[in-house]
C-alpha positions in Angstrom: -26.4 38.4 -52.5 -27.5 36.3 -49.4 -24.9 33.7 -50.2 -22.2 36.3 -50.4 -23.2 37.8 -47.0 -23.3 34.3 -45.4 -19.9 33.5 -46.9 -18.5 36.7 -45.6 -19.9 36.1 -42.1 -18.5 32.6 -42.1 -15.1 33.9 -43.0 -15.3 36.5 -40.2 -16.3 33.9 -37.7 -13.6 31.5 -38.9 -11.1 34.3 -38.7 -12.1 35.3 -35.2 -12.0 31.7 -34.0 -8.6 31.2 -35.5 -7.4 34.5 -34.0 -8.8 33.6 -30.6 -7.0 30.2 -30.7 -3.7 31.7 -31.9 -4.0 34.4 -29.2 -4.7 31.7 -26.6 -1.6 29.8 -27.7 0.5 32.9 -27.6 -0.6 33.6 -24.0 0.7 30.2 -22.8 3.5 30.6 -20.2 4.2 26.9 -19.7 3.1 23.7 -21.4 4.0 20.2 -20.4 2.9 17.8 -23.2 4.6 14.7 -21.8 5.2 13.4 -25.3 9.0 13.3 -25.4 9.7 10.3 -23.2 13.0 11.7 -22.1 13.6 9.5 -19.1 13.1 11.3 -15.8 12.9 14.7 -17.6 9.7 16.5 -18.5 10.3 18.9 -21.4 8.3 22.1 -20.9 7.5 23.3 -24.5 7.5 27.0 -24.1 10.9 27.5 -22.3 12.5 24.2 -23.3 13.2 23.7 -19.6 13.9 20.1 -18.5 12.0 19.5 -15.3 12.7 16.6 -13.1 10.2 13.7 -12.8 10.6 12.0 -9.4 9.4 8.7 -8.2 7.9 5.8 -10.1 6.1 6.7 -13.3 5.2 5.5 -16.8 4.7 7.0 -20.2 1.4 5.7 -21.7 -1.1 6.8 -24.3 -2.5 10.1 -23.4 -5.5 12.4 -24.2 -3.2 13.7 -26.9 0.0 11.8 -27.8 1.7 10.5 -24.6 0.9 11.3 -21.0 2.4 10.6 -17.6 1.0 7.9 -15.3 1.3 8.9 -11.6 1.5 6.0 -9.1 -0.3 7.8 -6.2 2.7 7.2 -3.9 5.9 8.7 -5.3 5.4 10.4 -8.6 5.8 14.2 -9.1 7.1 16.7 -11.6 9.3 19.4 -10.1 9.8 22.9 -11.6 12.4 24.7 -9.5 11.4 28.0 -8.1 13.6 30.1 -10.3 11.9 28.8 -13.4 8.2 29.1 -12.2 6.0 31.6 -14.1 5.1 34.5 -11.9 1.4 34.6 -11.4 -0.1 37.8 -9.8 -3.1 39.4 -11.6 -4.6 36.8 -13.9 -3.9 33.3 -15.1 -5.5 30.0 -16.3 -4.4 26.4 -15.6 -5.7 23.8 -18.0 -5.1 20.0 -17.7 -6.4 16.6 -18.9 -6.7 14.0 -16.1 -8.0 10.5 -15.7 -8.0 9.6 -12.0 -7.4 5.9 -11.1 -8.6 6.7 -7.6 -9.6 9.9 -5.8 -7.0 11.5 -3.7 -6.7 10.7 0.0 -7.1 14.5 0.6 -6.6 17.6 -1.4 -4.0 16.9 -4.1 -2.5 19.6 -6.3 -2.5 18.9 -10.0 -0.5 22.1 -10.2 0.7 23.2 -6.8 3.0 26.0 -5.6 3.2 26.3 -1.9 6.3 26.2 0.2 9.0 23.7 -0.7 12.7 24.2 -1.1 13.9 27.4 -2.7 15.7 27.4 -6.0 19.2 26.0 -5.8 20.5 28.6 -8.3 23.4 30.5 -6.8 23.2 34.2 -6.1 25.3 36.3 -8.5 28.1 38.3 -6.9 31.6 39.6 -7.6 33.9 38.1 -5.1 37.5 38.5 -4.0 39.7 36.1 -2.0 39.5 38.3 1.1 35.7 37.9 1.2 35.9 34.1 1.2 35.9 31.7 4.1 37.0 28.0 4.2 34.5 25.3 3.2 31.1 25.2 1.6 28.1 26.6 3.6 24.8 24.9 3.6 21.6 23.6 5.3 20.7 20.2 6.6 17.3 18.5 6.7 15.9 15.7 9.0 14.6 13.7 6.0 15.8 12.7 2.6 13.4 15.0 0.8 14.6 18.5 2.0 11.4 19.1 3.9 12.1 19.2 7.6 15.0 21.7 8.2 17.5 20.9 10.8 20.1 23.7 10.7 23.1 25.2 9.0 26.5 23.5 8.4 30.0 24.2 7.0 31.4 21.4 4.9 35.2 21.7 5.2 36.0 18.7 3.2 34.4 16.2 0.7 35.7 13.0 2.2 33.2 11.8 4.8 32.0 8.5 6.5 28.7 9.1 8.4 27.7 5.4 8.7 26.3 4.7 12.1 25.2 8.3 12.7 21.8 9.8 11.9 19.5 8.0 9.4 17.3 9.7 6.8 18.7 13.2 6.2 19.7 15.5 3.4 22.0 18.5 2.9 22.8 21.1 0.3 26.0 23.1 0.5 27.1 26.0 -1.7 30.0 28.3 -2.4 33.0 28.3 -4.7 35.5 25.8 -6.0 38.9 27.0 -7.3 39.7 25.6 -10.7 42.8 23.3 -10.5 43.5 23.2 -14.2 42.6 25.1 -17.4 40.7 22.6 -19.4 38.4 19.6 -18.8 38.2 18.4 -15.2 36.6 15.0 -14.4 34.7 14.7 -11.1 33.7 11.3 -9.6 31.7 10.7 -6.4 31.3 7.7 -4.1 28.1 8.2 -2.2 25.2 6.4 -0.5 22.5 7.3 -1.2 22.3 10.3 -3.5 24.6 13.0 -4.7 24.3 15.9 -7.1 27.1 18.3 -8.2 26.5 21.6 -10.0 29.2 23.9 -11.1 28.5 27.3 -12.7 24.8 26.2 -13.0 25.7 23.1 -15.0 24.9 19.6 -13.6 28.1 17.7 -13.6 27.0 14.7 -11.5 23.4 13.7 -11.3 23.5 10.7 -8.9 20.2 11.0 -7.1 19.9 7.4 -6.2 22.0 4.2 -5.7 22.0 3.3 -9.4 22.5 6.8 -10.8 25.6 8.4 -12.4 28.6 9.1 -10.2 30.9 11.0 -12.6 30.9 13.9 -15.0 33.2 16.5 -16.7 33.3 20.3 -17.0 35.7 22.9 -18.4 37.4 25.0 -15.7 40.0 27.8 -15.5 42.9 27.4 -13.1 42.6 29.8 -10.2 39.1 30.9 -11.1 36.4 30.7 -8.4 33.6 28.6 -10.0 30.2 28.6 -8.3 29.3 25.2 -6.8 26.3 23.5 -5.3 26.6 20.1 -3.7 23.5 18.2 -2.7 23.3 14.9 -0.7 20.7 12.6 0.8 20.9 9.5 3.0 18.1 7.0 3.5 19.3 4.3 5.8 22.8 3.0 6.5 25.4 3.0 5.1 26.2 6.8 4.7 29.3 8.2 3.0 30.3 10.9 0.6 33.7 11.1 -1.2 34.3 13.5 -4.1 37.3 13.0 -6.4 38.8 15.1 -9.3 41.3 14.4 -12.0 42.5 16.1 -15.2 45.1 15.6 -17.9 48.4 14.4 -16.4 46.9 14.3 -12.9 45.8 11.1 -11.2 42.5 11.0 -9.4 42.5 12.4 -5.9 40.0 13.7 -3.3 39.1 17.3 -4.1 41.5 19.6 -2.2 39.7 21.0 0.9 41.5 24.3 0.4 39.7 24.7 -3.0 36.3 25.0 -1.3 35.2 28.4 -0.1 32.0 30.3 0.7 31.0 33.9 1.1 28.7 35.9 3.4 26.2 36.0 0.6 26.0 32.2 0.7 25.4 32.3 4.4 22.6 34.9 4.0 21.0 33.0 1.2 20.9 29.7 3.1 19.5 31.3 6.2 17.0 33.6 4.6 15.9 31.5 1.7 16.5 27.8 2.0 15.9 27.4 5.8 13.3 30.1 6.1 11.2 28.9 3.1 11.5 25.2 3.9 9.3 25.3 7.0 7.5 22.2 8.2 5.4 20.9 5.3 2.2 20.7 7.4 2.5 24.4 8.1 3.0 25.6 4.6 0.2 27.7 3.0 -1.1 27.2 -0.4 -0.2 30.1 -2.8 -1.4 28.6 -6.1 -3.0 25.2 -6.0 -5.3 23.7 -8.7 -6.3 20.1 -7.9 -8.8 17.5 -6.9 -10.2 16.4 -3.5 -11.0 13.0 -1.9 -14.4 12.9 -3.6 -13.4 14.1 -7.1 -14.3 17.7 -6.8 -12.0 20.1 -8.7 -10.9 23.2 -7.0 -8.6 26.2 -6.9 -6.9 27.4 -3.7 -5.2 30.8 -4.0 -3.6 33.2 -1.6 -5.3 36.6 -2.5 -4.0 39.7 -0.7 -2.7 37.4 2.0 -5.9 35.4 2.5 -6.6 31.9 1.4 -9.6 31.7 -1.1 -11.0 28.4 -2.3 -13.3 27.7 -5.2 -14.5 24.1 -5.4 -16.7 22.5 -8.0 -20.2 21.2 -7.3 -19.8 18.3 -9.6 -17.0 15.7 -9.7 -14.7 14.2 -12.4 -15.4 10.5 -13.1 -12.9 7.8 -12.2 -11.0 6.0 -14.9 -12.1 8.4 -17.7 -10.5 11.4 -19.3 -11.7 14.8 -18.1 -10.6 18.2 -19.1 -10.3 20.6 -16.1 -9.5 24.2 -16.0 -9.2 27.0 -13.4 -9.0 30.7 -14.0 -8.2 33.7 -11.8 -8.7 37.4 -12.6 -8.0 40.1 -10.1 -11.3 41.9 -10.8 -13.6 38.9 -11.5 -12.4 36.1 -9.1 -12.0 32.4 -9.5 -13.8 29.9 -11.9 -13.3 26.2 -12.3 -14.5 24.1 -15.3 -15.0 20.4 -16.0 -15.2 19.3 -19.6 -15.8 22.8 -20.9 -18.6 23.7 -18.5 -18.2 26.0 -15.5 -18.5 23.9 -12.4 -17.8 26.5 -9.7 -17.1 30.2 -9.2 -16.0 32.5 -6.4 -16.2 36.3 -6.6 -13.1 37.8 -5.1 -11.0 40.9 -5.9 -7.3 41.4 -5.3 -4.0 40.1 -6.5 -2.2 36.9 -5.7 0.3 37.0 -2.9 3.5 36.4 -4.8 4.8 32.8 -4.6 8.3 33.8 -5.4 11.0 31.4 -4.1 8.7 28.4 -4.1 9.0 25.3 -6.4 6.0 24.2 -8.5 4.9 20.6 -8.4 2.7 18.7 -10.8 0.7 15.8 -9.3 1.7 16.4 -5.7 0.8 18.8 -2.9 3.5 20.6 -0.9 1.3 20.6 2.2 1.2 17.4 4.2 -2.2 16.2 5.4 -3.9 13.2 6.9 -6.5 11.4 4.7 -9.9 13.0 4.8 -12.5 11.1 6.9 -9.7 9.8 9.2 -11.6 8.7 12.3 -8.9 8.4 15.0 -6.8 11.1 16.6 -3.4 9.3 16.2 -3.9 8.9 12.5 -5.0 12.5 12.1 -1.6 13.4 13.7 0.5 11.6 11.0 0.7 13.7 7.9 1.6 12.6 4.4 2.1 14.2 1.0 -0.9 13.8 -1.2 0.0 12.5 -4.6 -2.2 12.1 -7.7 -3.1 8.5 -8.8 -3.8 8.3 -12.5 -3.0 10.0 -15.8 -2.0 13.6 -16.3 -1.6 15.2 -19.8 -1.3 18.6 -21.5 -0.7 20.8 -18.5 -0.9 24.5 -19.6 -0.5 27.7 -17.7 -1.7 30.9 -19.4 -0.9 34.5 -18.5 -4.5 35.6 -18.5 -7.9 34.3 -17.5 -9.5 32.5 -20.5 -13.2 33.0 -21.1 -15.7 30.3 -20.8 -16.0 30.1 -24.5 -12.2 29.7 -24.9 -12.1 26.9 -22.4 -15.0 25.1 -24.1 -13.1 25.4 -27.4 -9.9 24.1 -25.7 -11.9 21.1 -24.4 -13.3 20.4 -27.8 -9.9 20.5 -29.6 -8.8 17.2 -28.0 -10.7 13.9 -28.6 -9.2 11.3 -26.3 -9.3 7.7 -27.6 -10.3 5.8 -25.6 -12.4 7.9 -23.4 -11.8 5.5 -20.6 -8.1 4.6 -20.6 -8.0 2.9 -17.1 -9.6 -0.2 -15.6 -10.3 -1.0 -12.0 -7.4 -2.5 -10.1 -8.2 -5.9 -8.6 -7.0 -7.6 -5.5 -5.1 -10.6 -7.0 -6.7 -13.9 -6.4 -4.7 -16.3 -8.5 -5.8 -18.6 -11.3 -9.6 -18.9 -11.8 -9.7 -22.7 -12.3 -9.2 -25.3 -9.5 -5.7 -26.8 -9.5 -3.8 -29.5 -7.7 -4.3 -29.2 -4.0 -1.5 -27.6 -2.1 0.3 -24.4 -1.1 2.4 -22.6 -3.6 4.9 -19.8 -3.2 4.2 -17.1 -5.8 4.1 -13.4 -6.3 0.6 -12.0 -6.6 0.9 -8.7 -8.5 -1.6 -5.9 -7.9 -0.6 -2.9 -9.9 2.7 -1.7 -11.5 3.0 1.4 -9.3 2.2 -0.5 -6.1 4.3 -3.5 -6.9 7.4 -1.3 -7.5 7.3 -0.1 -3.9 7.9 -3.6 -2.7 11.4 -5.0 -2.4 10.5 -8.6 -2.8 11.2 -11.5 -5.2 9.1 -14.0 -7.0 8.2 -16.0 -3.9 6.7 -13.2 -1.8 3.2 -14.6 -1.3 1.4 -17.9 -0.9 -1.6 -19.3 -2.8 -3.5 -22.4 -1.7 -5.5 -24.3 -4.3 -8.1 -27.0 -4.0 -8.6 -29.6 -6.7 -12.3 -30.2 -6.1 -13.5 -26.8 -5.1 -13.5 -23.5 -7.1 -12.2 -21.6 -4.1 -8.7 -20.4 -2.9 -6.9 -19.3 0.2 -4.2 -16.6 -0.2 -1.6 -15.1 2.1 -0.7 -11.8 0.4 1.4 -8.8 1.2 -1.5 -6.4 0.5 -3.3 -7.8 3.6 0.0 -8.0 5.6 -0.4 -11.8 5.0 -3.7 -12.1 6.8 -5.4 -15.2 5.4 -8.0 -14.4 2.7 -10.6 -16.8 1.3 -11.7 -16.3 -2.4 -15.0 -17.5 -3.7 -15.7 -19.0 -7.1 -16.7 -15.5 -8.4 -13.7 -13.7 -6.9 -15.4 -12.3 -3.8 -12.9 -11.9 -1.0 -13.1 -12.6 2.7 -10.5 -11.8 5.4 -10.2 -11.7 9.1 -8.6 -9.6 11.9 -5.2 -10.4 13.4 -4.6 -10.2 17.1 -5.2 -6.6 18.0 -4.0 -4.9 21.2 -6.9 -2.7 22.4 -7.1 0.1 24.9 -4.4 2.4 23.5 -1.5 -0.1 23.9 1.1 2.2 22.3 -0.7 5.6 22.2 -0.7 5.6 18.4 -4.0 3.9 17.7 -4.7 0.3 16.7 -1.9 -2.2 17.1 -2.7 -4.9 14.6 -1.6 -6.4 11.3 -3.5 -3.7 9.4 -0.9 -1.2 10.7 2.1 -3.1 9.2 1.7 -1.5 5.8 5.2 -2.6 4.5 5.2 -6.0 6.2 8.2 -5.0 8.2 7.2 -7.7 10.8 4.7 -9.9 9.0 6.0 -12.9 7.2 4.6 -16.2 5.9 6.0 -19.6 5.1 4.9 -23.1 4.1 6.1 -25.6 6.7 4.2 -28.6 5.4 2.9 -29.5 1.9 1.5 -32.8 0.7 -1.5 -34.4 -1.0 -3.0 -34.8 2.5 -2.7 -31.3 3.8 -0.7 -28.1 3.8 0.4 -26.1 6.8 1.1 -22.3 6.5 2.7 -20.3 9.3 1.9 -16.5 9.6 4.1 -14.6 12.1 3.6 -10.9 12.9 4.1 -8.3 15.5 1.2 -6.5 17.1 2.3 -3.0 16.0 0.8 0.4 15.4 1.1 2.7 12.4 4.4 4.0 13.6 5.7 0.4 13.8 5.8 0.5 17.6 5.1 -3.0 19.1 2.6 -3.2 21.8 3.4 -3.9 25.5 7.2 -4.0 25.4 8.6 -5.9 28.3 10.7 -3.5 30.5 13.4 -6.2 31.1 13.7 -7.9 27.7 12.4 -5.2 25.4 10.2 -7.8 23.6 6.6 -6.7 22.8 3.6 -8.6 21.6 4.2 -11.1 18.8 1.8 -13.7 17.3 2.2 -17.0 15.5 -0.8 -18.4 13.5 -0.8 -21.9 12.0 -3.2 -22.9 9.3 -3.7 -26.7 8.9 -5.4 -26.8 5.5 -7.1 -29.9 4.2 -8.4 -30.9 0.7 -12.0 -30.3 1.7 -11.4 -26.5 1.8 -11.3 -26.5 5.6 -8.5 -25.2 7.8 -7.9 -24.7 11.4 -6.6 -21.3 12.5 -4.4 -21.8 15.6 -3.4 -18.5 17.2 -0.6 -18.1 19.6 -0.1 -14.7 21.3 3.2 -14.0 23.1 2.4 -11.4 25.6 2.4 -10.6 29.3 -0.7 -8.5 29.0 -4.0 -10.0 27.7 -6.2 -7.3 26.4 -6.7 -8.2 22.7 -9.2 -8.7 20.0 -8.7 -12.2 18.4 -11.2 -12.4 15.6 -13.2 -10.0 13.4 -15.1 -11.1 10.3 -14.1 -8.8 7.5 -15.3 -8.7 3.9 -12.8 -7.2 1.4 -14.4 -5.0 -1.3 -12.7 -5.0 -4.7 -12.2 -1.5 -6.3 -15.3 -0.6 -8.2 -17.6 -2.4 -5.8 -19.6 -1.3 -2.8 -20.2 -3.6 0.2 -23.8 -4.1 -1.1 -22.3 -5.5 -4.3 -20.6 -8.3 -2.4 -22.7 -9.0 0.7 -26.3 -9.9 1.1 -28.2 -7.6 3.4 -28.9 -10.7 5.5 -25.2 -10.8 5.9 -24.7 -13.4 8.7 -26.2 -16.7 9.6 -25.4 -18.1 13.0 -26.1 -21.7 13.9 -25.6 -24.2 16.7 -24.7 -27.9 16.7 -28.4 -28.8 16.9 -28.8 -27.4 13.4 -30.8 -24.3 14.6 -30.0 -21.1 12.8 -30.8 -17.4 12.7 -30.2 -14.8 10.0 -28.9 -11.3 10.9 -29.8 -8.4 8.5 -28.1 -5.1 7.9 -31.1 -3.6 6.1 -31.4 -1.5 9.3 -28.5 -1.0 11.7 -28.3 -4.3 13.6 -28.3 -4.2 17.4 -26.2 -6.2 19.8 -28.0 -8.4 22.3 -28.4 -12.0 23.2 -27.3 -14.0 20.2 -29.6 -16.4 18.4 -29.9 -19.4 18.3 -28.8 -20.5 21.7 -25.1 -21.1 22.1 -24.1 -20.4 18.4 -20.9 -22.0 17.3 -21.2 -21.8 13.5 -21.1 -18.6 11.4 -21.7 -18.3 7.7 -21.0 -15.0 5.9 -23.6 -14.5 3.2 -21.5 -13.2 0.3 -23.2 -13.0 -3.1 -21.6 -16.3 -4.2 -22.4 -20.0 -4.2 -19.5 -20.9 -1.9 -19.6 -18.9 1.4 -17.0 -18.4 4.1 -17.7 -20.0 7.4 -16.2 -20.1 10.9 -16.8 -22.9 13.5 -16.1 -21.8 17.0 -15.7 -23.6 20.3 -18.7 -23.2 22.5 -18.9 -20.0 24.5 -16.6 -18.0 22.2 -18.6 -14.8 22.7 -19.8 -14.1 19.2 -21.2 -10.5 18.8 -22.2 -8.4 15.9 -20.2 -5.5 14.6 -22.7 -2.7 14.7 -20.8 0.6 14.8 -19.2 2.9 12.2 -22.1 2.7 9.7 -22.7 5.9 7.7 -25.6 7.1 5.5 -23.9 6.0 2.3 -23.9 2.2 3.0 -25.7 -0.4 5.1 -22.3 -1.7 6.2 -19.3 -0.1 7.8 -16.8 0.8 5.1 -13.1 1.7 5.4 -10.2 1.8 2.9 -7.1 2.3 5.1 -6.6 -1.4 4.6 -5.9 -3.5 2.6 -3.2 -2.3 0.1 -3.0 1.2 1.4 0.5 2.4 2.3 -0.4 5.6 4.2 0.1 5.4 8.0 -3.6 5.3 8.9 -5.6 3.0 11.1 -9.2 4.2 10.3 -10.4 6.0 7.2 -14.1 5.7 6.3 -15.1 6.0 2.7 -18.1 6.4 0.5 -16.3 5.9 -2.8 -15.4 2.4 -4.2 -12.2 3.6 -5.8 -9.7 1.5 -3.7 -9.7 -1.9 -2.0 -11.7 -1.6 1.1 -13.2 -3.7 3.9 -16.4 -4.1 5.9 -16.6 -5.7 9.4 -19.6 -7.9 10.4 -18.8 -9.7 13.7 -16.3 -10.3 16.4 -15.6 -13.2 18.8 -13.3 -14.8 21.4 -12.2 -11.6 23.1 -12.5 -12.0 26.9 -14.0 -15.5 26.4 -13.2 -18.8 28.2 -11.8 -20.4 25.0 -8.5 -18.5 25.4 -6.0 -20.7 27.0 -3.0 -19.3 29.0 0.4 -21.0 29.5 2.1 -19.0 32.1 5.4 -21.0 31.8 5.7 -20.2 28.1 4.2 -16.7 28.4 1.5 -17.4 25.8 -2.2 -17.3 25.2 -3.9 -19.5 22.5 -7.2 -19.9 20.7 -8.3 -21.9 17.7 -11.2 -21.8 15.2 -12.1 -23.8 12.1 -12.6 -21.8 8.9 -13.4 -22.7 5.3 -15.8 -22.5 2.4 -19.1 -24.2 2.0 -22.2 -24.3 -0.2 -24.2 -26.5 2.2 -25.6 -24.1 4.8 -25.7 -24.5 8.6 -27.1 -28.0 8.6 -24.4 -29.2 6.2 -21.8 -27.9 8.7 -23.2 -29.5 11.8 -21.3 -32.9 11.3 -18.1 -31.0 10.9 -18.7 -28.8 13.9 -19.6 -31.8 16.1 -16.6 -33.8 14.9 -14.3 -31.0 15.8 -15.8 -29.8 19.0 -16.8 -33.3 20.3 -14.4 -35.7 18.7 -15.0 -39.4 18.8 -12.8 -41.2 21.3 -9.7 -42.8 19.9 -8.4 -46.3 20.9 -5.2 -47.8 19.5 -5.3 -51.6 19.2 -1.8 -52.3 17.9 1.3 -52.9 20.0 4.1 -50.5 19.3 1.8 -47.5 19.0 0.2 -45.2 21.5 -2.6 -42.6 21.2 -2.0 -38.9 21.9 -5.7 -38.1 21.3 -7.5 -35.6 19.1 -5.6 -32.4 18.5 -8.2 -29.7 17.8 -5.4 -27.2 16.8 -4.7 -29.3 13.7 -8.0 -31.1 13.3 -6.3 -34.5 13.5 -6.1 -37.6 15.6 -2.5 -38.1 16.7 -0.7 -41.4 17.3 2.9 -42.2 17.8 5.0 -45.2 16.9 7.2 -46.1 19.9 10.1 -47.8 18.0 11.0 -46.4 14.6 13.0 -49.6 13.8 9.9 -51.7 13.8 7.1 -51.3 11.3 4.0 -53.2 12.4 0.6 -52.3 11.1 -1.4 -49.7 13.0 -5.0 -50.6 13.9 -7.2 -48.2 15.9 -10.9 -47.6 16.6 -13.0 -44.4 16.6 -16.1 -44.4 18.8 -18.2 -42.4 16.3 -21.8 -41.5 17.2 -24.5 -39.0 16.2 -23.2 -36.6 18.9 -19.5 -37.3 18.1 -19.3 -38.1 14.4 -16.2 -38.6 12.4 -16.2 -36.2 9.5 -13.4 -36.0 6.9 -10.9 -37.1 9.5 -7.1 -36.6 9.5 -4.6 -38.8 11.2 -1.0 -38.0 12.1 1.3 -40.9 12.9 4.5 -39.7 14.5 7.7 -41.6 13.8 6.1 -43.6 11.0 9.1 -42.9 8.8 9.2 -42.1 5.1 7.3 -45.2 3.9 3.7 -45.2 2.6 0.7 -47.1 3.8 -2.3 -49.0 2.7 -5.7 -48.3 4.2 -8.2 -50.9 5.5 -11.6 -49.9 6.9 -13.7 -52.5 8.7 -11.7 -55.2 6.8 -12.1 -53.5 3.4 -9.1 -52.2 1.5 -9.5 -48.6 0.3 -7.5 -47.5 -2.8 -5.6 -44.2 -2.8 -7.4 -41.4 -4.6 -9.3 -38.2 -3.9 -11.0 -39.7 -0.8 -7.8 -41.2 0.7 -4.7 -39.1 0.6 -1.3 -39.6 2.1 1.5 -37.2 2.9 4.6 -36.9 5.0 6.0 -34.4 7.4 9.8 -34.6 7.4 11.4 -34.4 10.8 15.0 -34.7 12.1 14.2 -38.2 13.3 12.7 -39.4 10.1 9.2 -38.4 9.3 5.5 -38.5 10.3 2.7 -39.9 8.2 -0.3 -37.7 7.4 -3.6 -39.2 6.3 -6.7 -37.4 5.2 -10.0 -39.2 4.3 -13.3 -38.0 2.9 -15.7 -40.0 5.0 -18.5 -39.6 7.6 -19.3 -42.1 10.3 -21.8 -42.0 13.1 -21.1 -45.5 14.4 -17.9 -47.0 15.7 -15.3 -47.8 13.0 -12.1 -49.8 12.8 -9.2 -48.5 10.7 -5.8 -50.1 9.8 -2.8 -48.5 8.2 -0.2 -51.0 6.9 3.3 -50.1 5.9 4.2 -50.7 2.3 7.6 -50.6 0.6 6.4 -48.7 -2.5 3.4 -46.6 -3.4 1.4 -46.7 -6.5 -1.7 -44.9 -7.6 
């Protein structure tokens, strides 16, 4: 009997569970599975509607079947207003997400707030007497239909706007009279995008340069067919020409007399499209279920005209699948759930303020915001759309508030494999193993979504390799080409560009960090041989609005900079900086550690983060265990700095005496011993200061500054330039191991040429080389010279440049002994219009006078 009762109870429970599940499925108003892979259309399962996927995206394995990967910059799914489920008294939103990063600010996973009203035409019975010439529409001051400009009558469809306004869009509506009974072909010539709809059917969907430009539809001669024509322009050229043709009729521009509009069209545009499309930053959330900058899940709802927010106490993890849900009931309020457990609730009574006439977005917020934790006023004044970065799958909207038990069951029904579908992105650092010394053009890829934004080819970046050291030097778009040293275990060290301080433009910091798209920054290899490589980095000193600091009132030229890196096989390079400006108020150098995603500053930097030393070999360690304080630097007159990364090889800088080294002590928050920002590198949002506590994105930490307002800056009034130079590189030797290099560079041994036909130009600190010149290129005598090396002025891994040497090679004799070519004696040439210069690099150290000869040879053999 007991078994019978148990069986009966089991059947009842099973039946109730099944009924509950079936009931829940029947209550689904909309369901985006993302399984179909239908190009840029997302099929919504319940209605069969085909919603547009905009931006860059990928279909990848999902929590169930396929899912959509959002790039964090451009991706969104658009459900037009006329097709959005009407939510008033109760609903549930259920989604699976795997965040790659947390959002810069509140990002709607499902968001209905403002936007452009539905493009569907109002229905009306119309007579010829009620129609006026042309199509009536609205224009916007951007390509995305977000900043309304005004109304416009389009009297013809044959326009050339090139040279006029840049970055705008328009949508015109009305009627087109059928020219023929039967199939009519329409073709458009347009730059950038055009979309033609007739009687609610999309005839041309050309929303981009590479999209369709023609289509066909059946029409009736003399009948007034509803028409909507949309266009956007994003940079010159700008034109729109619409043609039609049909059986027996050659292609021609659509007759302007066939285009009409009614008063209803005028009212619709004014009261709906222009009225609803107000400035994005002023739009109010009506229904928004999403994630914030720390991973909290929340629901923002307009209830009886007031904004109510319910945010979770816990956060969703990065990289892993999480099931999230939000419910609203007019009598019970708002609840949010993470992985089947209630994570937040808000008691509120009332009904939703209708969101009629507003589009619904998946993965993007209508409202524009600045990133949370933005520290400077100018950056807070530039607002951007927040877009989800990661995977979204199984988006469901129900017509009632599911119970906690139902949500827990919904969570349990899906078993994602793998649970962690994403990995940390990594700043690209090139091949791991040492390679042949030299500079190489390449393309250092970061991530598919980010890489698609860049309009560059396979030679966009530069990688410098060293054959005897497991380190690298890269010049990469993600840092606006600022030079970055890479350790043997892939820790990354950068530096600041020239930065105009004191509000040079009124829009925050003017520096290379602000050139997010590398509009001004460029890099090139100007010399490359076995002896050395020379890389040139040129950039403007610009702000986040791409305004260049200190424009000259006469010429219009602002601040520009050239930096030359003379790189040698011992992993040492000079950094020769040239500032073109009439106003010297700049930062020249700032020691910056780059933190890979998934790492905190403490993972990369020792707490005793800096060691300073002088040319006596004295040193002092500076700790960030407690906030460091500025003061008199130790030891006396420091000229050597080592950054103590958690690696064997550590970045160093050698300064000229009196360079004004000081610690970077500000901007430290409770969450780290070090200052920590992620507005640079990689980031594309216009922002010049965004502090972070989450290691989800590439970030940076600053440790020291130098050179600013110091005597090492040299002015050339005739050229209009200021210059400074430092020596940088990688070492595993400590301060004392760098003293000979520092002395050889700061106090070079005297050079004396002993051969006729040559003259000495001296030691050039900017390129770390002794420079000599052959007077007569037609004669090729041997070159003999002496270096007065000493303990105070040692010769350490010297380089020699012999101008006008020609393209021939040379043999090397030191104190009468011939030295064979190899890793310790390397030759190269710098081609010039006159012939060429000889470049020699040697691995050697002398503290006593030395005699060196270079003898021309006709051939060169290893």
